[in-house]
C-alpha positions in Angstrom: -0.8 -20.2 -14.1 2.2 -22.4 -14.7 2.8 -23.0 -11.0 -0.7 -24.3 -10.5 -0.3 -26.6 -13.5 3.0 -27.9 -12.2 1.5 -28.4 -8.7 -1.5 -30.2 -10.2 0.9 -32.4 -12.2 2.8 -33.3 -9.1 -0.5 -34.2 -7.3 -1.8 -36.3 -10.2 1.5 -38.2 -10.8 1.8 -39.0 -7.1 -1.5 -40.6 -6.5 -1.9 -38.3 -3.5 1.1 -39.7 -1.7 2.4 -36.9 0.5 6.0 -38.0 0.4 6.1 -38.0 -3.4 4.5 -34.6 -3.5 7.1 -33.2 -1.0 10.0 -34.8 -2.9 8.8 -33.3 -6.2 8.3 -29.9 -4.5 11.8 -30.0 -3.0 13.3 -31.0 -6.4 11.4 -28.1 -8.0 12.5 -25.6 -5.4 16.1 -26.8 -5.7 16.0 -26.2 -9.5 14.6 -22.7 -9.0 17.4 -22.0 -6.5 20.1 -23.2 -8.9 18.7 -21.2 -11.7 18.9 -18.0 -9.7 22.2 -18.8 -8.1 23.9 -19.2 -11.5 22.5 -15.9 -13.0 25.0 -13.1 -13.5 24.3 -10.0 -11.4 21.8 -7.6 -13.1 23.5 -4.5 -11.8 27.0 -3.4 -10.9 27.8 -3.3 -7.2 26.7 -0.1 -5.6 29.5 2.4 -5.0 30.0 4.4 -1.8 28.9 7.6 -3.8 25.7 5.9 -4.7 25.1 4.6 -1.2 25.6 8.2 0.2 23.2 9.7 -2.3 20.6 6.9 -1.7 20.9 7.5 2.0 20.3 11.2 1.6 17.4 10.7 -0.7 15.8 8.2 1.8 16.3 10.5 4.8 15.3 13.9 3.5 12.7 14.2 6.3 15.4 13.4 9.0 18.2 15.4 10.4 20.9 15.2 7.7 23.9 17.2 9.1 27.4 16.6 7.7 28.8 14.9 10.9 25.9 12.5 11.0 26.5 11.4 7.4 30.2 11.1 7.9 29.7 8.9 11.0 27.1 6.8 9.1 29.6 6.0 6.3 32.8 6.2 8.4 34.4 8.9 6.2 35.9 12.3 6.7 34.1 15.5 5.8 36.6 16.1 3.0 35.8 12.6 1.6 32.1 13.2 1.9 32.4 16.6 0.1 34.4 15.0 -2.7 32.1 12.0 -3.2 29.0 14.1 -3.1 30.4 16.6 -5.6 31.4 13.7 -7.9 28.0 12.0 -7.7 25.7 15.0 -7.9 27.7 18.0 -9.2 26.7 19.9 -6.0 28.0 20.4 -2.5 26.4 18.1 0.2 24.3 20.9 1.7 23.2 22.2 -1.7 22.2 18.7 -2.8 20.2 18.1 0.4 18.5 21.6 0.2 17.7 21.1 -3.5 16.2 17.6 -3.0 14.2 18.8 0.0 12.8 21.7 -2.0 12.0 19.5 -5.0 10.1 17.1 -2.7 8.3 20.0 -1.1 7.4 21.3 -4.5 5.9 18.0 -5.6 4.0 17.7 -2.3 2.6 21.3 -2.7 1.6 20.4 -6.3 -0.3 17.5 -4.9 -2.2 19.7 -2.5 -0.1 19.8 0.7 0.1 23.1 2.5 3.5 24.8 2.4 3.2 25.7 6.1 2.9 22.1 7.0 6.1 21.0 5.2 8.9 23.4 6.2 9.8 21.9 9.6 9.5 18.3 8.4 12.1 19.0 5.7 14.8 20.7 7.6 13.9 24.4 7.6 14.0 26.3 10.9 11.0 28.5 10.1 8.6 29.2 7.3 10.5 32.4 6.4 13.7 30.6 5.6 11.7 27.9 3.6 9.9 30.6 1.7 13.1 32.4 0.7 14.8 29.2 -0.4 11.7 28.1 -2.3 11.5 31.4 -4.2 15.2 31.3 -4.9 14.9 27.7 -6.2 11.7 28.0 -8.3 11.3 31.7 -8.9 7.8 31.9 -7.3 6.2 31.6 -3.9 5.2 28.1 -2.6 1.5 28.9 -3.0 1.7 29.6 -6.7 1.5 26.7 -9.2 4.0 27.0 -12.0 4.5 24.2 -14.6 8.0 25.5 -15.5 9.3 25.5 -11.9 11.5 22.4 -12.4 13.4 24.2 -15.1 14.6 26.8 -12.6 16.9 24.4 -10.7 20.2 26.2 -10.2 23.5 24.6 -10.6 26.1 24.5 -7.9 27.7 27.7 -9.3 24.6 29.6 -8.3 25.4 29.1 -4.6 
């Protein structure tokens, strides 16, 4: 591509002199660095709410209890509850449970066995996973249902 053409141009114009090649390469890299350094940021800075939601989403398979999240972000429980409610419209525990169930639902649709998922995603036993799954999606984990994602309850359904 363009990089190879530029590199070949540097080689041809230098007569094979290593120092000229390196000088041209340093000049080229400096220009790239300046071009990226002067660009405005593409996104707004990430907020604490966004960082918390991102952390939860990335750690659904880990222990995600309230004190652990509060310690991670150096905030009180009340602040965590308020930020999570603002960001997701749900309580922290409801958001975690919903995201875990959605992930399990997707994995089941891809062929994973429900009995192999429940403990990985924070359920104490298969019975509690089964009840939560049926409440969330309106059918058992073993039944395929194309309309299941429409059954996601709001926080008021708690």
